[in-house]
Legacy VTK file of the C-alpha trace (Angstrom):
# vtk DataFile Version 3.0
C-alpha trace
ASCII
DATASET POLYDATA
POINTS 113 float
77.255 -30.850 -4.259
80.738 -29.585 -3.568
82.633 -32.467 -1.981
84.891 -30.212 0.105
84.304 -27.618 2.803
83.656 -24.158 1.374
85.699 -22.610 4.191
88.803 -24.814 4.674
88.653 -27.211 1.700
88.516 -30.320 3.897
86.796 -33.391 2.400
85.422 -34.253 5.880
81.907 -32.881 5.392
78.585 -34.495 6.278
74.822 -34.138 6.449
72.859 -35.457 9.404
70.248 -36.907 7.021
70.015 -37.338 3.226
66.931 -35.051 3.247
68.719 -32.258 5.085
69.990 -29.150 3.320
72.466 -28.411 6.132
76.089 -29.419 5.567
78.791 -29.325 8.257
82.570 -29.607 8.198
84.220 -31.874 10.768
87.533 -30.028 10.481
86.573 -26.372 11.016
82.887 -26.637 12.089
81.812 -24.386 9.201
78.158 -24.841 8.178
76.274 -23.994 5.005
73.194 -25.042 3.080
72.999 -27.037 -0.122
70.460 -26.214 -2.824
69.009 -29.738 -2.930
68.734 -32.822 -0.756
70.793 -35.950 -1.559
67.885 -38.363 -2.040
64.224 -38.058 -3.032
61.951 -37.263 -0.100
59.371 -39.744 -1.408
59.504 -42.189 -4.303
56.915 -44.526 -5.744
57.501 -47.230 -8.335
54.714 -48.630 -10.545
54.216 -50.562 -13.784
52.649 -49.077 -16.909
52.033 -50.843 -20.186
51.455 -47.590 -22.137
52.940 -45.270 -23.409
56.297 -46.725 -22.305
56.040 -50.288 -21.076
57.982 -50.845 -17.884
58.563 -49.537 -14.403
57.992 -45.841 -13.853
58.915 -43.744 -10.834
57.653 -40.556 -9.294
60.255 -38.838 -7.118
59.483 -35.973 -4.757
62.204 -33.380 -4.147
62.339 -29.893 -2.664
61.227 -27.278 -5.166
64.160 -25.526 -6.820
62.282 -22.193 -6.718
61.082 -22.366 -3.104
62.798 -24.718 -0.609
59.668 -24.632 1.590
57.662 -26.331 -1.192
57.922 -29.708 -2.915
58.006 -30.778 -6.562
57.988 -34.068 -8.429
60.039 -35.606 -11.201
59.081 -38.524 -13.422
61.480 -41.348 -14.204
61.358 -44.402 -16.453
63.598 -47.297 -15.419
66.861 -45.556 -14.509
66.440 -42.483 -16.700
64.804 -39.225 -15.674
62.627 -37.317 -18.050
61.968 -33.688 -17.422
62.660 -31.161 -14.771
61.001 -30.815 -11.403
57.321 -29.979 -11.809
54.971 -28.003 -9.597
55.141 -26.452 -6.169
53.161 -28.263 -3.512
52.737 -27.674 0.214
53.453 -31.281 1.228
55.457 -34.171 -0.225
52.262 -36.247 -0.299
50.458 -33.714 -2.547
53.470 -33.662 -4.882
53.537 -37.468 -5.044
49.807 -37.639 -5.797
50.130 -35.070 -8.599
53.142 -36.897 -10.021
51.270 -40.204 -10.079
48.342 -38.594 -11.882
50.702 -36.949 -14.362
52.584 -40.191 -15.041
49.370 -42.110 -15.606
48.001 -39.353 -17.860
44.930 -38.530 -15.795
45.535 -34.878 -14.949
42.611 -32.693 -15.887
43.534 -29.286 -17.417
42.619 -27.546 -14.135
44.895 -29.867 -12.149
48.098 -29.052 -14.025
50.916 -28.242 -11.592
52.275 -24.704 -11.460
LINES 1 114
113 0 1 2 3 4 5 6 7 8 9 10 11 12 13 14 15 16 17 18 19 20 21 22 23 24 25 26 27 28 29 30 31 32 33 34 35 36 37 38 39 40 41 42 43 44 45 46 47 48 49 50 51 52 53 54 55 56 57 58 59 60 61 62 63 64 65 66 67 68 69 70 71 72 73 74 75 76 77 78 79 80 81 82 83 84 85 86 87 88 89 90 91 92 93 94 95 96 97 98 99 100 101 102 103 104 105 106 107 108 109 110 111 112
């Protein structure tokens, strides 16, 4: 995210919510949209002993191809592995698919787009 207003260059910009794409400038009232939210929409943490032993995370973000859809990303400890996967209608569907993917139980017909 650009840390200054695109119109006047002021650093006084804000979002009403970390899940909002809308950014506003306090100085000149200019508004624009970011390409991604600041924080995952949903996140679930769980323990796996295989293939990598430790805490794993599934994070749900807005899809980079279609901001009306949702995608998931897998993470191990503090490191992400892979890009956003899938395009789902709801954050809950994306989370469910991500959990199945992380636990290795996706059937071939269930692979995300």
